[in-house]
C-alpha positions in Angstrom: 7.5 22.5 21.5 7.6 26.2 20.4 10.8 25.4 18.6 9.2 22.4 16.9 6.3 24.5 15.8 8.7 27.2 14.3 10.7 24.6 12.4 7.6 23.0 11.0 6.2 26.3 9.9 9.5 27.2 8.3 9.4 24.3 6.0 5.9 25.0 4.5 5.3 26.8 1.4 2.7 28.8 3.2 3.4 27.5 6.6 4.3 23.8 7.3 2.5 21.5 9.5 2.7 21.5 13.1 0.4 18.9 14.7 -2.8 18.6 16.4 -4.0 19.1 19.9 -7.2 18.8 21.7 -9.1 21.6 23.3 -9.6 20.7 27.0 -7.1 19.7 29.6 -6.1 16.1 29.9 -6.8 14.1 32.9 -5.0 11.0 32.1 -1.6 10.2 30.5 -1.8 8.6 27.1 -0.8 5.1 26.6 -1.7 2.6 23.8 -4.7 0.4 24.6 -6.0 -2.7 23.0 -9.5 -4.1 23.0 -9.1 -7.8 22.2 -12.4 -9.5 22.9 -13.5 -12.1 20.3 -15.6 -11.0 17.4 -18.7 -12.9 18.5 -18.7 -11.4 22.1 -18.2 -7.9 20.6 -21.2 -8.5 18.3 -23.3 -9.7 21.2 -22.1 -6.7 23.3 -21.0 -8.8 26.3 -17.6 -9.0 28.1 -15.2 -11.6 26.7 -12.8 -13.7 28.8 -10.4 -13.6 25.8 -9.7 -17.3 26.0 -7.7 -18.8 23.1 -8.3 -20.2 20.7 -12.0 -20.0 21.6 -13.3 -18.0 24.6 -15.2 -19.7 27.4 -18.2 -17.4 26.9 -18.9 -18.8 23.5 -18.1 -22.5 24.5 -20.5 -22.3 27.5 -23.2 -20.8 25.3 -22.7 -23.5 22.7 -22.1 -21.1 19.9 -19.1 -20.7 17.5 -16.5 -18.4 18.6 -15.5 -16.0 15.8 -11.9 -15.6 16.9 -10.0 -12.4 17.3 -9.3 -9.4 15.1 -5.9 -7.9 15.0 -5.3 -5.6 18.1 -6.4 -1.9 17.5 -4.0 0.7 18.9 -6.1 3.7 19.7 -4.1 6.8 19.2 -5.8 10.1 19.1 -8.1 11.6 21.7 -11.3 13.2 20.7 -11.3 17.0 20.6 -12.9 18.4 23.6 -11.4 15.9 26.1 -7.9 17.1 26.2 -5.7 20.2 25.4 -2.3 20.0 26.9 0.2 20.4 24.3 2.7 18.4 26.2 0.5 15.3 26.5 0.5 12.7 23.8 -2.5 11.6 21.8 -5.1 9.4 23.3 -7.9 7.1 22.1 -10.3 7.3 19.3 -13.8 6.0 20.0 -15.1 3.2 17.8 -18.7 4.0 18.4 -20.7 7.2 18.1 -18.4 9.9 19.2 -18.9 11.8 22.4 -19.7 15.6 22.0 -20.9 15.3 18.4 -24.6 15.9 17.8 -26.5 12.8 16.3 -27.0 13.2 12.6 -28.0 10.9 9.8 -25.0 8.7 9.0 -23.3 9.1 5.6 -24.8 7.1 2.6 -23.9 3.5 2.8 -21.5 2.3 0.3 -20.6 -1.3 -0.2 -17.2 -0.7 -1.6 -16.2 1.5 1.5 -17.6 -1.1 3.9 -15.8 -3.9 2.0 -12.5 -2.0 2.3 -13.1 -1.2 6.0 -13.8 -4.8 6.8 -10.4 -5.8 5.1 -8.2 -3.8 7.4 -7.7 -3.8 11.2 -8.9 -0.3 11.8 -12.3 0.4 13.3 -15.0 -0.9 11.2 -17.3 1.5 12.6 -15.6 4.5 10.8 -18.3 4.6 8.1 -21.2 4.3 10.6 -20.4 7.2 12.9 -22.0 10.6 12.6 -21.4 12.5 9.3 -17.8 13.1 8.6 -18.6 16.6 7.3 -19.9 17.8 4.0 -20.7 15.5 1.2 -17.6 16.4 -0.6 -15.4 15.8 2.4 -17.1 12.5 2.9 -16.5 11.4 -0.7 -12.8 12.6 -0.5 -12.2 10.6 2.7 -13.8 7.5 0.9 -11.4 8.1 -2.0 -8.5 8.2 0.5 -9.5 5.0 2.1 -10.1 3.1 -1.1 -7.3 4.5 -3.3 -4.8 6.9 -1.9 -3.9 5.1 1.3 -3.3 1.9 -0.7 -1.0 3.7 -3.2 1.2 5.5 -0.6 1.3 2.2 1.4 3.2 0.5 -1.5 6.0 2.8 -1.0 5.7 3.6 2.8 4.3 2.2 6.2 0.8 0.6 5.6 -0.3 0.7 9.2 0.2 4.5 9.4 -1.8 5.3 6.2 -4.5 2.7 6.4 -5.1 2.7 10.2 -3.5 5.5 12.1 -4.3 8.5 9.9 -7.9 7.4 9.1 -8.5 7.2 12.8 -7.1 10.6 13.5 -9.1 12.4 10.9 -12.3 11.9 12.9 -11.0 14.1 15.8 -8.3 16.3 14.4 -9.3 18.9 11.9 -5.8 19.5 10.6 -5.2 15.8 9.8 -8.7 15.6 8.3 -8.3 18.5 5.9 -4.6 17.5 4.9 -5.8 14.0 4.1 -8.7 15.4 2.1 -6.3 17.7 0.2 -4.1 14.6 -0.5 -7.1 12.6 -1.7 -8.3 15.4 -3.9 -4.9 15.9 -5.4 -4.6 12.2 -6.2 -8.2 12.3 -7.8 -7.2 15.2 -10.0 -4.1 13.3 -11.3 -6.1 10.0 -12.1 -9.2 11.7 -13.7 -9.8 14.2 -16.4 -12.1 17.2 -17.5 -14.3 19.0 -15.0 -13.9 16.2 -12.3 -10.0 16.8 -12.3 -10.4 20.5 -12.3 -12.7 20.6 -9.4 -10.5 18.1 -7.4 -7.5 20.2 -7.9 -9.3 23.3 -6.6 -10.7 21.5 -3.6 -7.1 20.1 -2.8 -5.8 23.8 -2.6 -8.7 24.8 -0.5 -8.3 22.0 2.1 -4.5 22.4 2.1 -4.9 26.0 3.2 -7.6 25.0 5.9 -5.2 22.3 7.2 -2.4 24.9 7.5 -4.7 27.3 9.3 -5.8 24.5 11.8 -2.2 23.7 12.4 -1.0 27.2 13.1 -3.7 27.9 15.6 -2.9 25.1 18.0 0.2 23.9 20.0 0.2 20.4 18.8 2.2 17.5 20.4 5.3 16.2 18.8 4.0 13.2 17.0 1.4 15.2 15.3 3.9 17.8 14.1 5.8 14.9 12.5 2.7 13.2 11.0 1.8 16.5 9.5 5.2 17.0 7.9 4.9 13.7 6.3 1.4 14.2 4.9 2.4 17.5 3.4 5.6 15.9 2.0 3.4 13.4 0.3 1.1 16.0 -1.0 3.9 18.1 -2.5 5.6 15.0 -3.9 2.3 14.0 -5.7 2.3 17.5 -7.1 5.7 17.2 -8.4 7.0 20.2 -6.4 10.3 18.7 -5.2 11.7 21.7 -3.3 8.5 22.1 -1.2 8.4 18.3 -0.5 12.0 18.3 0.7 11.5 21.3 3.0 8.9 19.2 4.7 11.1 16.3 5.1 14.0 18.4 6.3 11.7 19.9 9.0 10.6 16.4 10.0 14.2 15.1 10.4 15.3 18.1 12.3 12.3 17.9 14.8 12.8 14.1 15.2 16.5 14.7 16.1 15.7 17.3 18.7 13.0 15.0 20.2 15.4 12.0 20.3 18.0 14.2 22.1 15.5 15.5 24.7 13.0 12.7 25.2 12.1 11.2 28.5 12.0 7.4 29.1 8.3 7.7 29.8 7.3 10.0 26.8 3.9 8.9 25.8 4.6 9.6 22.1 7.6 7.1 22.0 5.9 4.1 20.7 3.9 5.9 18.0 7.0 7.8 16.7 9.4 4.9 16.8 7.0 2.3 15.4 5.2 4.2 12.7 6.3 7.7 12.1 10.2 7.3 12.1 10.0 4.4 9.6 7.8 6.5 7.4 10.3 9.4 7.5 13.1 6.9 6.4 10.9 5.9 3.5 10.6 9.6 2.6 14.3 10.1 2.7 14.7 7.4 0.1 12.9 9.6 -2.5 14.9 12.7 -1.8 17.6 14.1 -4.1 21.1 13.2 -3.0 22.3 16.8 -3.7 19.8 18.3 -1.3 20.4 15.6 1.4 23.7 17.2 1.9 22.0 20.2 3.5 21.0 18.0 6.4 24.7 17.0 7.3 24.7 15.2 10.8 20.9 15.6 11.3 20.1 12.6 9.0 21.7 10.3 11.6 18.6 10.8 13.7 16.6 8.4 11.7 19.0 5.4 11.6 19.2 4.6 7.9 19.8 0.9 7.0 22.6 0.0 4.5 19.8 -0.6 1.7 18.3 2.8 2.6 21.8 4.4 1.9 22.1 2.4 -1.3 18.8 3.7 -2.6 19.6 7.2 -1.7 22.9 6.9 -3.5 21.7 5.1 -6.4 22.9 6.7 -9.6 19.6 7.5 -11.6 21.7 8.0 -14.8 18.7 9.6 -16.5 15.6 11.7 -16.4 12.3 10.9 -17.8 11.4 13.2 -20.7 8.1 11.4 -21.1 6.1 8.3 -20.4 8.0 6.4 -23.1 11.2 6.8 -21.0 9.4 5.7 -17.8 8.1 2.7 -19.6 11.4 1.7 -21.1 13.1 2.0 -17.7 10.5 -0.3 -16.2 10.7 -2.8 -19.1 14.6 -3.1 -18.5 14.1 -3.6 -14.7 11.4 -6.2 -15.1 13.5 -8.0 -17.8 16.4 -8.1 -15.3 14.1 -9.5 -12.5 12.8 -12.3 -14.9 16.4 -13.2 -15.7 17.1 -13.6 -12.0 13.8 -15.6 -11.7 14.8 -18.0 -14.5 18.3 -18.6 -13.0 16.8 -19.0 -9.4 17.5 -22.6 -9.2 20.8 -22.4 -11.2 24.0 -23.5 -9.4 25.7 -20.6 -11.1 23.9 -18.2 -8.7 25.4 -19.9 -5.7 28.7 -19.0 -3.8 30.6 -22.3 -3.8 32.8 -21.0 -1.1 29.8 -20.2 1.1 28.4 -23.5 1.4 25.3 -25.2 -0.3 22.5 -22.8 -0.9 24.5 -19.5 -0.2 23.9 -16.9 -2.8 26.8 -15.4 -4.6 27.8 -11.8 -3.8 27.0 -10.8 -7.5 23.4 -12.1 -7.1 22.8 -10.3 -3.8 24.2 -7.3 -5.4 21.8 -7.6 -8.3 18.8 -8.0 -6.1 19.7 -4.9 -4.0 20.4 -2.9 -7.2 16.9 -3.8 -8.6 15.3 -2.9 -5.4 16.8 0.6 -5.5 16.0 1.0 -9.2 12.3 0.3 -8.6 12.2 2.8 -5.7 14.0 5.4 -7.7 11.6 4.9 -10.6 8.8 6.5 -8.6 11.2 9.4 -7.8 11.7 10.2 -11.5 8.0 9.4 -12.3 6.6 12.1 -10.0 7.8 14.8 -12.3 5.6 13.4 -15.0 2.4 14.0 -13.0 0.7 16.0 -15.9 2.2 14.2 -18.8 0.4 12.0 -21.3 -2.9 10.0 -20.9 -4.2 9.4 -17.4 -4.7 5.7 -18.1 -1.1 5.3 -19.2 0.2 7.0 -16.2 -1.8 4.9 -13.9 -0.8 1.6 -15.6 2.8 2.5 -15.3 2.5 2.9 -11.6 0.6 -0.6 -11.6 3.6 -2.1 -13.5 6.1 -0.5 -11.0 4.1 -2.2 -8.1 3.9 -5.4 -10.0 7.6 -5.4 -10.6 8.0 -5.1 -6.7 5.7 -8.1 -6.4 7.9 -10.1 -8.9 11.1 -9.1 -7.1 9.6 -10.1 -3.7 8.7 -13.6 -5.2 12.2 -14.0 -6.6 13.6 -13.0 -3.2 11.5 -15.7 -1.6 12.5 -18.3 -4.0 16.2 -17.5 -3.7 15.8 -17.5 0.2 17.0 -13.9 0.5 16.4 -12.8 4.2 14.2 -9.9 4.8 14.2 -7.6 7.9 11.6 -8.6 10.6 8.1 -7.4 9.5 6.6 -5.4 12.3 3.6 -4.1 10.3 1.0 -5.7 8.0 2.6 -6.6 4.7 2.1 -4.1 2.0 -1.0 -5.2 0.0 0.7 -4.8 -3.4 -1.3 -7.5 -5.0 -4.7 -5.7 -3.9 -3.3 -2.4 -5.3 -2.8 -3.9 -8.7 -6.2 -5.3 -8.9 -7.8 -2.2 -7.4 -6.3 0.1 -9.9 -7.2 -1.9 -13.0 -10.7 -2.4 -11.7 -11.3 1.2 -11.1 -9.8 2.1 -14.6 -12.3 -0.4 -16.2 -15.0 1.1 -14.2 -14.3 4.7 -15.3 -13.6 3.9 -19.1 -9.8 4.1 -18.7 -9.2 0.6 -19.9 -7.7 -0.6 -23.2 -9.5 -0.5 -26.4 -10.9 -4.0 -27.2 -8.4 -5.8 -29.5 -9.5 -8.3 -32.0 -7.6 -11.3 -33.2 -6.1 -9.6 -36.1 -5.0 -6.6 -34.1 -3.0 -8.2 -31.3 -1.4 -5.0 -30.1 -4.5 -3.0 -29.9 -4.5 -2.4 -26.1 -0.8 -2.3 -25.4 0.9 0.5 -23.6 4.0 2.3 -24.8 7.3 0.3 -24.4 5.5 -3.1 -24.7 3.9 -3.0 -21.2 0.3 -4.1 -21.1 -2.8 -4.7 -18.9 -2.7 -8.5 -18.7 0.7 -9.3 -17.1 0.3 -7.5 -13.8 -3.2 -8.8 -13.5 -2.0 -12.3 -14.2 0.7 -12.0 -11.7 -1.8 -11.1 -9.0 -4.2 -13.9 -10.2 -1.4 -16.5 -9.8 0.7 -15.3 -6.8 -1.6 -13.3 -4.4 -1.7 -14.8 -0.9 -5.4 -14.1 -0.8 -8.0 -16.1 -2.7 -10.4 -13.3 -3.0 -7.8 -11.0 -4.6 -6.9 -13.8 -7.0 -10.7 -14.3 -8.0 -11.0 -10.4 -8.6 -7.8 -10.5 -10.7 -9.3 -13.4 -12.8 -12.5 -11.4 -13.3 -10.6 -8.2 -14.2 -8.6 -10.2 -16.8 -11.8 -11.6 -18.4 -13.3 -8.0 -18.6 -10.2 -6.8 -20.6 -11.2 -9.3 -23.6 -7.8 -8.4 -25.0 -4.9 -9.8 -27.0 -1.5 -8.1 -26.2 1.3 -9.5 -28.1 1.9 -13.1 -26.7 -0.8 -12.5 -24.1 -4.4 -13.6 -24.4 -6.7 -12.4 -21.6 -9.1 -15.4 -22.0 -6.2 -18.0 -21.9 -4.5 -16.2 -18.9 -7.9 -16.1 -17.0 -8.3 -19.9 -17.7 -4.8 -20.8 -16.3 -5.3 -18.6 -13.3 -8.7 -20.1 -12.7 -7.3 -23.6 -13.0 -4.9 -22.8 -10.3 -7.8 -21.6 -8.1 -9.4 -25.0 -8.8 -6.4 -26.7 -7.4 -7.1 -24.8 -4.2 -10.6 -26.1 -4.1 -9.3 -29.7 -3.9 -7.9 -29.0 -0.5 -9.2 -30.9 2.4 -8.8 -30.0 6.1 -8.3 -33.8 6.9 -5.7 -34.4 4.1 -2.1 -33.3 4.3 -1.8 -34.1 0.5 -3.7 -31.1 -0.8 -2.7 -27.4 -0.7 -4.1 -25.5 2.3 -2.9 -22.0 1.4 -2.8 -20.0 -1.8 1.0 -19.6 -1.3 1.2 -23.3 -1.9 -0.2 -22.9 -5.5 2.1 -20.8 -7.6 3.3 -21.0 -11.3 6.7 -22.4 -10.1 4.7 -25.4 -9.0 2.8 -25.9 -12.2 3.8 -28.0 -15.0 2.4 -27.4 -18.5 1.7 -29.5 -21.6 0.0 -28.8 -24.9 -2.0 -31.1 -27.3 -2.1 -29.1 -30.5 -4.4 -31.5 -32.3 -7.0 -31.6 -29.6 -6.4 -27.8 -28.7 -5.9 -28.7 -25.0 -3.6 -27.2 -22.5 -2.7 -29.6 -19.6 -1.7 -28.4 -16.1 -0.3 -30.3 -13.2 0.2 -29.0 -9.7 3.3 -30.5 -8.1 3.4 -29.4 -4.5 6.3 -31.7 -3.7 6.8 -35.1 -2.2 4.2 -34.6 0.6 1.4 -33.7 -1.8 -0.6 -35.5 -4.5 -0.5 -34.3 -8.0 -3.6 -32.3 -9.2 -4.2 -32.2 -12.9 -6.2 -29.7 -14.9 -7.3 -29.5 -18.6 -8.1 -26.3 -20.5 -9.8 -26.2 -23.9 -8.5 -23.6 -26.2 -10.9 -24.0 -29.2 -12.4 -20.6 -28.9 -9.3 -18.7 -27.8 -8.0 -16.1 -30.2 -4.4 -16.7 -31.7 -1.6 -14.7 -30.3 1.8 -13.5 -31.8 4.4 -16.2 -31.9 
């Protein structure tokens, strides 16, 4: 472990992240634990027999069984109960933490509680004794609501939305590095004194995290996690060299650990399931020229063919400004839409491969688009201080929406994906969250009137309505769709051929189709994924100013018809 610490320190601008350790000696080896009682028994604070689909406790008590939450893997042991540097992390307590004086809980916040309730990490996080100073608590809240969601789009969601939030409560180094990252993110998405103060706080917590890391002998998994967090921070900051140094240290340490690990190493599951895939995600964003410095070490992370494709993808350009970034995205989105339009065309099929087999050219195009979207964020990181904040944020929203569109196209074409071992990336939620936050803080478009159709558009022809409409009509969660519809209405905007009122009405009509579902009837949609734009048929009666929609779910479903009045909808560009 001493070598691992030296390597991590060598990669840091000031000193890179080793990991965290506890302060007392460990009495029991770490192993993942799950606590899988039903939600009703947990609420009643009684032991559950864990019967499926409903537990016997609830059935015998004649009450409704609330079902089971996703299993929670408890990863880090509270400081004060362990200190051996060789032992792996242990559990995090979901209730008031041992060894911490009772204090008044942090102020309740409905948005934070809503966020916590939407993810499978401990819902009691916001209810335990004070997280620290008011500034630290606000920054942690910002991380939960904003930063973790953004990073999860390009990396491993469970690590950022579950593992790291748990670890912050008992590991000072992780806590301060997470706060530093959140503050940096806030400084890049705000302006004025708020941005300046957040940037200052980021540096302060960055240094505090480094000092905490250097005063301990942390276990290997924490060394690796720390390298990843600091890589992310430097990448946000646009400091490519420092970010690469963190990644280089992580790969070297991971390779040494793999060469020496024992079969019963308690850190194995955490590293192989969450940390190593995150390091692979990090490598995708690294400059090809610098990766040559790693030589044989990079084999330690087991790159897939698509990983290699993304790494070697020829960028062909650099972004001189936001206009270049917007143009790049417009071209990628246009190519994705072309694939979508041709999705059912026989010209896309390989006639030698049998019915339904995609041609090599189509598969190549899909993989190339995936690489182009991933590389976009690489180029965009160098524009972190360029142009209006709202435009930078919306360009990221469009990049994420392009991923959603590409995923939908893959599904329609039947392109197989690698097995999913983590919760799916909540890209739809990110799109809606970002626009909601922008509208809340006055970063939305200027209200456009009917005779100024381009009044709210972004550079390069990208706007606010399209990504929200995509979320409102394709998100697998009804609540996300409803929030997207509400955000579209708040825009009150005309962007070229897009009219926010008409877009909201169409998405709302699709939600109404879902309201026709019946648990007893197989002829109505039961899931949002069954109601998509591809299943809708449209017709227009110009004289009556009516738009007609028909949902056609296939031969096993009945038609559902909807009618939309367009009398008061502003005209758009032809």
